[in-house]
C-alpha positions as MATLAB code, in Angstrom:
seq = 'XXXXXXXXXXXXXXXXXXXXXXXXXXXXXXXXXXXXXXXXXXXXXXXXXXXXXXXXXXXXXXXXXXXXXXXXXXXXXXXXXXXXXXXXXXXXXXXXXXXXXXXXXXXXXXXXXXXXXXXXXXXXXXXXXXXXXXXXXXXXXXXXXXXXXXXXXXXXXXXXXXXXXXXX';
ca = [
     -87.077   62.426  -27.755;
     -87.162   58.817  -29.053;
     -84.467   57.149  -30.846;
     -85.010   57.246  -34.593;
     -84.252   54.384  -37.129;
     -83.680   53.885  -40.532;
     -83.650   51.071  -43.164;
     -80.727   50.682  -45.797;
     -79.703   47.983  -47.984;
     -77.402   45.537  -46.536;
     -73.812   45.227  -47.746;
     -71.267   42.698  -47.415;
     -70.002   43.673  -44.254;
     -73.322   43.235  -42.517;
     -73.082   39.530  -42.977;
     -71.510   38.810  -39.464;
     -74.147   40.851  -37.958;
     -77.078   38.902  -39.475;
     -75.451   35.453  -38.830;
     -74.846   36.384  -35.315;
     -78.364   37.867  -34.516;
     -79.784   34.900  -36.376;
     -77.931   32.547  -34.182;
     -79.291   34.283  -31.074;
     -82.687   33.884  -32.395;
     -82.386   30.190  -33.167;
     -84.059   28.875  -29.988;
     -87.166   30.925  -30.501;
     -87.524   29.861  -34.320;
     -86.553   25.899  -33.914;
     -89.220   23.595  -35.182;
     -90.302   21.964  -31.688;
     -91.050   18.515  -33.013;
     -87.627   18.267  -34.802;
     -85.396   19.337  -31.712;
     -86.775   17.265  -28.919;
     -83.945   15.558  -27.018;
     -81.273   17.996  -28.395;
     -79.156   20.181  -26.311;
     -79.437   23.931  -26.839;
     -75.899   23.732  -28.513;
     -77.200   20.891  -30.589;
     -80.311   22.931  -31.649;
     -78.036   26.038  -32.705;
     -75.992   23.912  -34.806;
     -78.895   21.942  -36.333;
     -80.748   25.334  -37.153;
     -77.392   26.888  -38.540;
     -76.780   23.862  -40.845;
     -80.399   24.059  -41.961;
     -80.039   27.961  -42.534;
     -76.842   27.302  -44.683;
     -78.086   24.843  -46.739;
     -81.532   26.923  -47.368;
     -79.542   30.003  -48.069;
     -76.957   28.164  -50.177;
     -76.607   30.304  -53.564;
     -79.252   32.828  -52.668;
     -77.081   35.612  -52.541;
     -76.392   35.201  -56.413;
     -79.956   35.634  -56.985;
     -81.353   39.009  -58.293;
     -84.491   38.232  -56.426;
     -83.131   38.444  -53.047;
     -83.501   41.868  -51.113;
     -81.683   42.131  -47.832;
     -82.174   45.289  -45.704;
     -81.026   46.400  -42.514;
     -82.283   48.537  -39.734;
     -80.103   50.864  -37.893;
     -79.973   53.533  -35.213;
     -79.273   57.071  -35.988;
     -75.648   56.530  -35.017;
     -75.427   53.590  -37.654;
     -75.576   50.531  -35.409;
     -77.198   47.655  -37.158;
     -80.200   46.596  -35.106;
     -82.282   44.430  -37.358;
     -82.389   42.860  -40.810;
     -84.966   41.466  -43.214;
     -84.362   39.006  -46.279;
     -87.163   39.489  -48.788;
     -87.679   37.321  -52.044;
     -89.089   39.131  -54.824;
     -90.527   37.759  -57.214;
     -91.423   34.586  -55.678;
     -94.250   32.787  -57.188;
     -97.930   32.399  -55.752;
     -98.691   28.998  -56.435;
    -102.101   29.555  -55.887;
    -102.700   32.534  -58.320;
     -99.373   32.022  -60.185;
     -98.774   35.960  -59.856;
     -95.466   37.120  -58.504;
     -95.446   37.801  -54.692;
     -93.017   38.924  -52.179;
     -91.817   36.552  -49.493;
     -90.253   37.446  -46.226;
     -87.643   34.872  -46.085;
     -86.150   35.832  -42.400;
     -86.263   38.752  -40.162;
     -84.325   39.433  -36.985;
     -84.206   42.340  -34.287;
     -81.961   42.630  -31.433;
     -83.387   41.968  -28.136;
     -82.870   45.129  -26.656;
     -84.935   46.774  -29.749;
     -87.738   44.586  -29.340;
     -91.163   46.340  -29.023;
     -89.600   49.353  -30.342;
     -91.218   49.071  -33.804;
     -88.148   48.274  -35.670;
     -89.541   44.921  -36.997;
     -92.804   46.680  -38.183;
     -90.371   49.405  -40.029;
     -88.560   46.503  -41.840;
     -91.944   44.853  -42.914;
     -93.528   47.936  -44.050;
     -90.232   48.705  -46.331;
     -90.334   45.053  -47.707;
     -94.274   45.517  -48.107;
     -93.713   48.901  -49.924;
     -91.018   47.287  -52.187;
     -93.141   44.659  -53.222;
     -96.308   47.125  -53.961;
     -93.632   49.409  -55.672;
     -92.736   46.325  -58.122;
     -96.331   45.735  -58.654;
     -97.003   43.053  -56.481;
    -100.164   42.634  -54.517;
     -99.523   40.024  -52.005;
     -96.595   39.205  -49.493;
     -96.338   36.163  -47.478;
     -94.219   34.552  -44.858;
     -93.835   31.360  -42.508;
     -93.781   31.822  -38.925;
     -93.029   29.027  -36.106;
     -96.509   28.578  -34.664;
     -94.638   27.688  -31.217;
     -93.344   31.238  -31.438;
     -96.476   33.298  -29.851;
     -94.472   36.632  -29.742;
     -93.742   36.376  -33.488;
     -97.139   35.115  -34.423;
     -98.902   37.968  -32.439;
     -96.245   40.615  -33.991;
     -97.541   39.681  -37.637;
    -101.327   39.679  -36.767;
    -100.552   43.196  -35.199;
     -99.065   44.103  -38.481;
    -102.133   42.724  -40.466;
    -101.039   39.275  -41.476;
    -103.847   36.556  -41.367;
    -103.169   32.858  -41.152;
    -103.932   31.267  -44.487;
    -102.524   27.664  -43.961;
    -101.453   25.399  -41.199;
     -98.841   23.009  -41.292;
     -99.257   20.235  -38.901;
     -96.467   17.767  -37.942;
     -96.179   14.584  -35.946;
     -93.222   12.812  -34.554;
     -93.169    9.207  -35.492;
     -90.376    7.859  -32.981;
     -91.028    8.387  -29.173;
     -93.699    7.539  -26.578;
     -96.330    9.429  -28.489;
     -95.953    7.651  -31.793;
];
């Protein structure tokens, strides 16, 4: 019988799990143009500093919802951070925004991420939201394919160019 998973609200005790999982996944999520020439340790350090800056004060917002995916035995295996309401700058209506998601590698491909995303979508829908958005590193093909498989469509492209180096 396949293992069953569940989603629950995160607690303060989950902070170390989330931080550790995020650190393990930094290499797949780092912006490739901005990390050229950095060592793996420098990439992790840079990504951690960037994440800390962007999360600063977020835990005090009423609009952040953090959920944990866990096994039947209560082992944390994934998390999702949802902003609700976030403002859709096009329609000016409230929308959901998936800020961050992570699943332990041994649970990749086991529908844990899909379960977390569905829970976030259900929450936004229950709050009256009709739209949910996220950003994904275009170089992370596995993540891009995961979102497409779960019904997400590309709306915008953000292009970058390094102004220093041989290609500038």
